[in-house]
BAFI-3210 file (N, C-alpha, C; in Angstrom, 3 decimals, decimal comma, padded with zeros to 6 digits):
// residues 202
n [1|2|3|4|5|6|7|8|9|10|11|12|13|14|15|16|17|18|19|20|21|22|23|24|25|26|27|28|29|30|31|32|33|34|35|36|37|38|39|40|41|42|43|44|45|46|47|48|49|50|51|52|53|54|55|56|57|58|59|60|61|62|63|64|65|66|67|68|69|70|71|72|73|74|75|76|77|78|79|80|81|82|83|84|85|86|87|88|89|90|91|92|93|94|95|96|97|98|99|100|101|102|103|104|105|106|107|108|109|110|111|112|113|114|115|116|117|118|119|120|121|122|123|124|125|126|127|128|129|130|131|132|133|134|135|136|137|138|139|140|141|142|143|144|145|146|147|148|149|150|151|152|153|154|155|156|157|158|159|160|161|162|163|164|165|166|167|168|169|170|171|172|173|174|175|176|177|178|179|180|181|182|183|184|185|186|187|188|189|190|191|192|193|194|195|196|197|198|199|200|201|202]
n.u [018,890|019,624|019,807|019,114|017,611|015,587|014,463|013,736|011,734|009,774|006,634|006,297|005,322|004,917|003,276|000,477|-003,103|-006,247|-009,355|-012,707|-015,589|-018,579|-020,124|-022,888|-026,116|-028,204|-027,197|-026,930|-028,285|-031,657|-031,586|-032,717|-031,943|-030,717|-027,907|-027,126|-025,043|-023,774|-023,830|-022,013|-019,659|-019,384|-018,643|-016,371|-014,654|-014,141|-012,987|-010,741|-009,339|-009,306|-006,909|-003,290|-003,165|-001,427|-001,777|-001,200|-003,130|-006,738|-009,401|-013,018|-015,992|-018,983|-022,256|-024,338|-026,919|-028,896|-030,792|-030,626|-031,694|-032,680|-031,522|-032,785|-035,704|-039,304|-039,840|-037,669|-034,821|-032,698|-030,085|-029,357|-031,029|-032,604|-034,273|-035,026|-032,356|-029,893|-030,268|-029,552|-029,265|-030,805|-031,429|-030,377|-028,287|-026,171|-023,124|-023,152|-024,277|-022,630|-020,221|-017,782|-015,358|-014,616|-012,540|-011,819|-009,801|-010,437|-013,849|-015,469|-017,951|-020,478|-022,474|-024,636|-026,272|-026,363|-026,010|-023,570|-020,900|-018,290|-015,979|-014,137|-015,395|-016,241|-016,258|-014,357|-015,195|-013,806|-013,609|-011,621|-011,016|-010,845|-008,486|-006,721|-006,408|-005,327|-002,886|-001,744|-001,268|000,884|000,226|000,738|-000,363|-003,379|-005,808|-009,057|-012,267|-015,743|-019,119|-020,906|-019,691|-019,891|-020,622|-020,256|-017,613|-016,317|-016,334|-014,798|-012,388|-011,601|-011,201|-009,317|-007,118|-006,820|-006,043|-003,559|-002,694|-001,448|-003,395|-005,541|-008,284|-010,051|-011,523|-012,773|-013,589|-015,925|-019,403|-021,684|-024,115|-025,194|-024,412|-023,750|-022,498|-019,980|-017,605|-017,388|-016,904|-014,533|-012,792|-012,880|-011,706|-009,202|-008,149|-007,755|-005,691|-005,889|-005,116|-006,498|-007,581|-008,638|-011,858|-015,345|-017,897|-020,559]
n.v [-010,058|-009,315|-006,524|-007,442|-009,712|-008,295|-006,734|-008,921|-010,013|-007,950|-006,917|-006,480|-003,732|-003,565|-004,755|-004,833|-004,506|-005,217|-003,878|-004,839|-003,251|-003,932|-005,149|-006,113|-008,040|-006,133|-003,954|-003,632|-003,423|-003,940|-004,678|-004,043|-001,668|-000,698|000,353|002,269|000,778|-001,060|-003,825|-003,891|-002,928|-005,241|-007,259|-006,212|-005,939|-008,762|-009,385|-007,964|-009,603|-011,959|-013,082|-013,256|-010,976|-009,401|-008,463|-008,581|-009,703|-010,024|-008,530|-008,361|-006,202|-006,206|-004,941|-005,778|-006,322|-006,657|-005,476|-002,498|-000,102|003,311|003,603|002,261|002,925|003,611|005,823|007,002|009,377|008,885|009,845|009,715|007,841|004,936|002,690|-000,622|-003,018|-005,359|-007,222|-009,467|-012,906|-012,940|-013,157|-010,545|-009,799|-011,130|-011,552|-009,882|-011,818|-011,369|-011,123|-013,007|-013,708|-015,085|-015,859|-014,603|-013,521|-012,778|-011,650|-008,951|-007,988|-005,415|-003,084|-004,471|-003,808|-001,016|002,073|001,744|002,658|002,734|000,176|-000,286|-000,391|-002,732|-006,408|-009,376|-013,074|-014,077|-011,990|-009,843|-006,576|-004,579|-002,893|-003,946|-006,446|-006,089|-004,967|-007,102|-008,757|-007,650|-005,492|-002,380|-000,709|000,032|-000,648|000,440|-000,556|-000,795|-000,446|002,240|004,667|007,388|006,706|004,234|003,344|006,071|006,450|004,362|004,558|007,046|006,355|004,227|005,952|007,534|005,530|005,226|003,756|003,724|004,964|004,112|004,869|003,063|004,595|003,796|001,372|001,514|002,392|005,082|006,530|009,087|010,741|013,311|014,169|013,010|014,581|016,357|014,494|013,240|015,494|015,736|013,209|013,578|015,609|014,377|012,820|010,766|008,884|008,818|007,037|006,560|007,165|007,516|005,449|006,339]
n.w [021,807|018,482|016,145|013,779|014,447|015,356|013,335|011,717|013,208|013,237|011,766|008,368|006,303|003,450|001,656|-000,611|-000,768|-001,916|-001,402|-001,551|-001,867|-000,666|-003,008|-003,358|-003,841|-003,082|-003,742|-006,481|-009,585|-009,644|-007,088|-003,602|-002,907|-005,278|-007,326|-010,084|-012,666|-011,050|-011,574|-013,592|-012,198|-010,620|-012,503|-013,707|-011,577|-011,231|-013,590|-013,133|-011,155|-012,248|-013,377|-012,628|-010,288|-008,745|-006,054|-002,625|-000,854|-001,025|000,062|001,213|001,956|003,480|003,714|006,517|007,922|010,856|013,025|012,405|013,490|013,343|010,835|008,979|007,259|006,560|005,334|003,795|003,794|002,167|002,921|005,701|006,397|004,961|002,702|003,805|003,676|002,441|004,362|007,130|006,326|004,136|000,379|-000,676|000,799|-000,248|-002,284|-005,456|-008,215|-010,566|-009,734|-009,953|-008,731|-005,782|-004,028|-001,444|001,089|003,466|004,914|005,720|007,784|008,448|010,309|011,670|014,071|013,792|011,813|009,437|007,356|006,466|005,602|007,544|009,943|010,201|011,016|010,842|010,804|012,993|014,714|014,191|013,422|010,528|009,973|011,850|011,000|008,460|008,962|010,387|008,472|007,115|005,420|003,806|001,962|000,297|-001,957|-003,412|-004,287|-005,662|-004,214|-002,725|-004,599|-003,549|-000,929|000,826|-000,245|-000,259|002,604|003,634|002,220|003,424|005,964|005,854|005,056|007,463|009,090|008,200|006,079|002,828|000,196|-002,527|-004,683|-006,898|-009,221|-011,621|-010,979|-009,511|-008,613|-008,332|-006,147|-006,470|-009,076|-009,353|-007,137|-007,276|-008,062|-005,831|-003,817|-004,668|-004,531|-001,886|-001,047|-002,172|-000,842|001,663|001,263|-000,208|-003,214|-006,436|-009,151|-012,594|-013,777|-012,622|-013,915|-016,269]
ca.u [018,534|020,332|019,051|018,802|016,556|014,355|014,050|013,008|010,354|008,793|006,017|006,552|004,151|005,086|002,145|-000,625|-004,238|-007,577|-010,606|-013,733|-016,479|-020,167|-020,716|-023,842|-027,072|-028,995|-026,725|-026,870|-029,643|-032,708|-031,946|-033,586|-031,286|-029,849|-027,053|-026,863|-023,581|-023,514|-023,526|-020,729|-018,592|-019,212|-017,938|-015,052|-013,737|-013,940|-012,002|-009,309|-008,977|-009,073|-005,579|-002,447|-003,513|-000,459|-002,260|-000,859|-004,429|-007,980|-010,641|-014,345|-016,702|-020,591|-023,290|-024,999|-027,959|-029,799|-031,517|-029,663|-032,402|-033,202|-030,822|-034,139|-036,971|-040,257|-039,920|-036,261|-034,462|-031,808|-028,700|-029,121|-032,111|-032,606|-035,141|-034,432|-031,414|-029,007|-030,599|-028,796|-030,136|-031,798|-030,501|-029,794|-027,056|-025,031|-022,520|-023,692|-023,991|-021,783|-018,868|-017,437|-014,286|-014,966|-011,510|-011,345|-008,910|-011,456|-014,941|-015,690|-019,350|-020,558|-023,969|-025,474|-027,194|-026,349|-025,575|-022,027|-020,561|-016,854|-015,474|-013,227|-016,178|-016,553|-015,268|-014,438|-015,913|-012,976|-013,581|-010,803|-011,275|-010,116|-007,223|-005,785|-006,197|-004,539|-001,422|-001,045|-000,957|001,969|-000,231|000,882|-001,003|-004,652|-006,493|-010,595|-013,276|-017,008|-020,335|-021,089|-018,617|-020,308|-020,902|-019,248|-016,296|-015,765|-016,098|-013,622|-011,125|-011,084|-010,750|-008,015|-006,105|-006,751|-005,373|-002,190|-002,683|-001,386|-004,766|-005,998|-009,480|-010,059|-012,770|-013,461|-014,331|-016,816|-020,564|-022,138|-025,564|-025,626|-023,457|-023,299|-021,748|-018,671|-016,691|-017,338|-016,331|-013,088|-012,023|-012,764|-010,652|-007,815|-007,829|-007,517|-004,290|-006,146|-004,942|-007,609|-007,473|-009,796|-013,221|-016,559|-018,554|-021,892]
ca.v [-009,912|-008,351|-005,656|-008,303|-010,387|-007,414|-006,567|-010,252|-010,192|-006,912|-007,237|-005,505|-003,183|-003,214|-005,442|-004,205|-005,481|-004,672|-004,006|-004,724|-002,748|-004,004|-005,459|-007,125|-007,991|-005,192|-002,669|-003,741|-003,259|-005,063|-005,000|-003,218|-000,264|-000,881|001,607|002,027|000,454|-002,216|-005,115|-003,459|-002,996|-006,485|-007,867|-005,480|-006,418|-010,111|-009,569|-007,606|-010,589|-013,446|-013,481|-012,646|-009,397|-008,638|-008,193|-009,799|-010,193|-009,470|-008,862|-007,719|-005,794|-006,332|-004,495|-007,166|-005,705|-007,322|-004,425|-001,308|001,161|004,307|003,507|001,881|003,849|003,633|007,050|007,496|010,618|008,810|010,545|009,139|006,751|004,105|001,365|-001,962|-003,700|-006,170|-007,856|-010,771|-014,184|-012,722|-013,132|-009,389|-009,494|-012,159|-010,810|-009,925|-012,942|-010,976|-011,054|-014,405|-013,886|-015,319|-016,318|-013,609|-013,828|-012,396|-010,986|-008,067|-007,620|-004,209|-002,654|-005,376|-002,945|000,529|002,364|001,490|002,820|002,374|-001,241|-000,343|-000,563|-004,141|-007,484|-010,896|-014,022|-014,258|-010,656|-008,901|-005,404|-004,655|-002,239|-004,826|-007,584|-005,742|-004,897|-008,459|-009,359|-006,887|-004,611|-000,777|000,091|-000,511|-000,093|000,164|-000,560|-001,265|000,442|003,077|005,730|008,474|006,630|003,294|003,487|007,134|006,349|003,177|005,184|008,148|005,653|003,811|007,099|007,997|004,385|005,291|003,093|004,585|004,518|004,582|004,475|002,779|005,085|003,017|-000,042|002,130|003,066|006,274|006,893|010,298|011,206|014,906|014,265|012,471|015,468|016,827|013,344|013,062|016,476|015,441|012,153|013,775|016,386|013,520|012,339|009,458|008,772|008,605|006,348|006,339|008,012|006,617|005,301|006,796]
ca.w [020,481|017,568|015,231|012,434|014,979|015,645|012,029|011,256|014,167|012,881|010,548|007,090|005,808|002,184|000,935|-001,245|-000,823|-002,725|-000,629|-002,662|-000,839|-000,739|-004,206|-003,014|-004,703|-003,073|-004,117|-007,932|-010,273|-009,180|-005,710|-002,746|-002,987|-006,571|-007,835|-011,629|-012,831|-009,975|-012,095|-014,364|-011,223|-010,296|-013,685|-014,007|-010,401|-011,493|-014,624|-012,664|-010,278|-012,815|-013,584|-011,659|-010,084|-008,108|-004,706|-001,613|-000,237|-001,434|001,021|000,829|002,980|003,298|004,596|007,005|008,772|011,639|013,527|012,509|014,159|012,360|009,443|007,940|007,502|005,607|004,698|003,978|003,159|001,298|003,381|007,145|006,399|003,905|002,810|004,345|002,345|003,070|005,805|007,270|005,938|002,842|-000,789|-000,868|001,580|-000,806|-003,360|-006,623|-009,183|-011,550|-008,901|-009,676|-007,935|-004,387|-003,137|-000,566|002,304|004,740|004,667|006,976|007,785|009,069|010,418|012,200|014,973|013,541|010,381|009,150|005,969|006,331|005,893|008,753|010,908|010,195|011,753|010,210|011,741|014,260|015,491|013,832|012,688|009,049|009,991|012,508|010,175|007,272|009,481|010,694|006,984|006,524|004,522|004,031|000,825|000,018|-003,244|-002,884|-005,281|-005,341|-004,297|-003,910|-004,631|-002,617|000,495|001,605|-000,917|000,319|003,896|003,609|001,783|004,446|007,266|005,473|005,036|008,727|009,700|007,807|004,775|001,581|-000,156|-003,841|-004,916|-008,304|-009,614|-012,698|-010,404|-008,494|-009,259|-007,563|-005,996|-007,035|-010,200|-009,191|-006,132|-007,651|-008,121|-004,444|-003,079|-005,143|-003,982|-000,281|-000,812|-002,598|000,338|002,801|000,956|-001,004|-004,560|-007,340|-010,381|-013,429|-013,669|-012,430|-015,403|-016,247]
c.u [019,195|019,430|018,395|017,462|015,222|013,626|013,175|011,588|009,388|007,990|006,075|005,237|004,194|004,109|001,062|-001,935|-005,300|-008,515|-011,749|-015,179|-018,068|-020,621|-021,699|-025,188|-028,129|-028,567|-026,613|-028,328|-030,483|-032,788|-032,640|-032,966|-030,133|-029,115|-026,996|-025,527|-023,032|-023,015|-022,140|-019,493|-018,161|-018,355|-016,562|-014,143|-013,281|-012,888|-010,509|-008,630|-008,906|-008,015|-004,667|-002,532|-002,456|-000,693|-001,646|-002,106|-005,561|-009,069|-011,909|-015,041|-018,252|-021,403|-024,150|-025,686|-028,924|-030,939|-030,828|-030,613|-032,999|-032,465|-031,865|-035,075|-038,147|-040,524|-038,408|-035,844|-033,133|-030,363|-028,430|-030,183|-032,236|-033,787|-034,385|-033,583|-030,410|-028,990|-030,032|-029,859|-031,142|-030,902|-029,822|-028,481|-025,712|-024,250|-023,112|-023,370|-022,885|-020,330|-018,491|-016,464|-014,882|-013,878|-010,930|-010,788|-009,784|-012,697|-015,281|-017,210|-019,597|-022,089|-025,026|-026,531|-027,041|-025,919|-023,970|-021,706|-019,213|-016,689|-014,703|-013,915|-016,495|-015,625|-015,288|-014,950|-014,933|-013,014|-012,719|-011,269|-010,337|-008,801|-005,975|-005,496|-005,138|-003,111|-000,787|-000,790|000,399|001,536|000,113|000,178|-002,392|-005,155|-007,953|-011,252|-014,596|-018,047|-020,511|-019,993|-018,550|-020,696|-020,037|-018,017|-015,631|-015,381|-015,034|-012,333|-010,673|-010,695|-009,408|-006,994|-005,806|-005,810|-003,978|-001,629|-002,363|-002,485|-005,096|-007,358|-009,545|-011,389|-013,667|-014,131|-015,351|-018,167|-021,117|-023,565|-026,063|-024,443|-022,904|-022,664|-020,141|-017,636|-016,211|-016,499|-014,901|-012,279|-011,782|-011,633|-009,116|-007,227|-007,293|-006,041|-004,482|-005,856|-006,249|-007,160|-008,469|-010,854|-014,475|-017,410|-020,096|-021,921]
c.v [-008,964|-007,621|-006,667|-009,170|-009,469|-007,002|-007,663|-010,367|-009,087|-006,972|-005,904|-004,958|-002,754|-003,980|-004,632|-005,015|-004,499|-004,969|-003,747|-004,446|-002,989|-004,259|-006,561|-007,037|-006,867|-003,943|-002,585|-003,548|-004,466|-005,324|-004,048|-001,730|-000,331|000,455|001,254|001,831|-000,540|-003,381|-004,941|-003,450|-004,440|-007,268|-007,299|-005,920|-007,941|-010,162|-008,916|-008,894|-012,070|-014,025|-013,225|-011,265|-008,799|-008,327|-009,102|-010,355|-009,362|-009,732|-008,013|-007,285|-006,031|-005,530|-005,777|-006,683|-006,626|-006,420|-003,269|000,110|002,179|004,441|002,968|002,619|003,457|004,668|007,465|008,720|010,215|009,462|009,748|007,859|006,234|002,994|000,153|-002,530|-004,381|-006,638|-009,235|-011,970|-014,044|-012,810|-011,831|-009,180|-010,347|-011,188|-011,086|-011,318|-012,558|-010,984|-012,572|-014,591|-014,197|-015,764|-015,195|-014,020|-013,780|-011,453|-010,188|-007,449|-006,561|-004,023|-003,387|-004,557|-001,643|000,785|002,281|001,734|002,332|000,755|-001,291|-000,268|-002,025|-005,058|-008,655|-011,869|-014,187|-012,898|-009,612|-007,849|-005,220|-003,923|-003,339|-006,057|-007,350|-005,728|-006,086|-009,140|-008,607|-005,813|-003,210|000,031|-000,605|000,281|-000,419|000,401|-000,824|-000,312|000,921|004,241|006,684|008,027|005,295|003,319|004,761|007,020|005,266|003,719|006,273|007,445|004,881|004,616|007,390|006,849|004,390|004,503|004,152|003,980|005,062|004,047|004,422|003,175|004,435|001,845|000,648|002,522|004,047|006,158|007,936|010,851|012,633|015,151|013,853|013,353|015,885|015,722|013,193|014,328|016,163|014,224|012,758|014,789|015,762|012,799|010,885|009,751|008,288|008,066|006,129|007,324|006,956|006,518|006,109|008,471]
c.w [019,504|016,836|014,122|013,074|014,922|014,394|011,369|011,962|013,801|011,667|009,483|006,741|004,274|001,125|000,552|-001,327|-001,444|-001,546|-001,449|-001,661|-001,330|-002,092|-003,925|-003,913|-004,431|-003,455|-005,701|-008,439|-010,147|-007,892|-004,999|-002,851|-004,321|-007,031|-009,431|-011,837|-011,921|-010,688|-013,035|-013,464|-010,943|-011,280|-013,754|-012,872|-010,696|-012,616|-014,082|-011,975|-010,954|-013,093|-012,302|-011,360|-009,310|-006,590|-003,696|-000,995|-001,080|-000,399|000,576|002,218|002,677|004,272|005,051|008,186|009,421|012,102|013,526|012,848|013,035|010,968|008,520|008,131|006,174|004,687|004,671|003,260|002,342|001,756|004,714|006,974|005,026|003,959|003,324|003,117|003,048|004,427|005,853|006,888|004,948|001,767|-001,102|-000,173|000,784|-001,881|-004,511|-007,574|-010,053|-010,838|-008,977|-009,093|-006,450|-003,429|-002,291|000,531|003,503|004,212|005,790|006,807|008,870|009,416|010,933|013,156|014,871|012,293|010,413|007,684|005,686|006,475|007,146|010,077|011,104|010,790|010,741|011,275|013,202|015,204|015,185|013,142|011,348|009,301|010,662|011,647|009,107|007,769|009,900|009,502|006,330|005,350|004,703|002,885|000,502|-001,346|-002,909|-004,045|-004,692|-005,127|-002,748|-003,437|-003,667|-001,223|000,898|000,979|-000,292|001,701|004,291|003,335|003,037|005,611|006,872|005,536|006,480|009,508|009,290|006,785|003,610|000,720|-001,492|-004,027|-006,510|-008,825|-010,663|-012,246|-009,493|-009,250|-008,034|-007,374|-006,671|-007,778|-009,793|-008,143|-006,176|-007,458|-006,410|-003,570|-003,496|-004,625|-002,560|-000,197|-001,256|-001,525|001,503|002,389|000,131|-002,528|-005,384|-008,644|-011,173|-013,113|-013,476|-013,562|-015,074|-015,999]
res [m|t|h|a|d|i|n|a|a|a|p|t|t|s|g|r|a|l|i|v|v|d|v|q|r|d|f|c|e|g|g|a|l|g|v|s|g|g|h|a|v|a|e|s|v|s|r|l|l|a|d|q|h|g|y|a|t|v|v|a|t|r|d|h|h|i|d|p|g|d|h|f|s|t|e|p|d|f|v|d|s|w|p|p|h|c|v|a|g|t|p|g|v|e|f|d|d|q|l|t|f|r|d|f|a|a|i|f|d|k|g|e|y|s|a|a|y|s|g|f|e|g|t|e|p|g|g|a|r|l|a|d|w|l|r|a|q|g|i|g|e|v|e|i|c|g|i|a|t|d|h|c|v|r|a|t|a|l|d|a|a|r|e|g|f|a|t|t|v|l|l|d|l|t|a|a|v|a|a|d|r|v|q|q|v|s|d|e|l|a|g|a|g|v|s|l|r|g|v|v|a|g]
***
């Protein structure tokens, strides 16, 4: 095998993907764990993807709980425990109605039987994890948007950077649970080598 053959066989990692994190009914206004600005994020992401967006692929993550143990609580602390949300088979687990773009190359569900914040903990229907799936598609760079800035977007971005992807968070396409934590989270992400673009609305 020649060097040219080896280079041709090796997957390239020059592609750029968009990861849309948890833009679900239960995380938008009126949902079980609604975040202010959730509908606006859904609309903005849809506008971004309405035309030629330039991404090699677009994927989504979803909270998809079946029995996540003490992640659910009737007396939640809103840090480690939360009211029931995004329960499999309920309307709240579905993408928000304002997210009109649905042509995702893959959807990665997470949190069936335990707490899961990062999209990299999720799997698609064939069982592939997000990092492996992206590499198989030749992706080396990811941009991340969705809900919530200070929870699942944060965790997904940190894991993306750990996995070696050049990572950017599109802050203006995110919504935060706690606005007063956004600067702290931004500093943490920047310290981990994550690029930040825009500002969180609100």
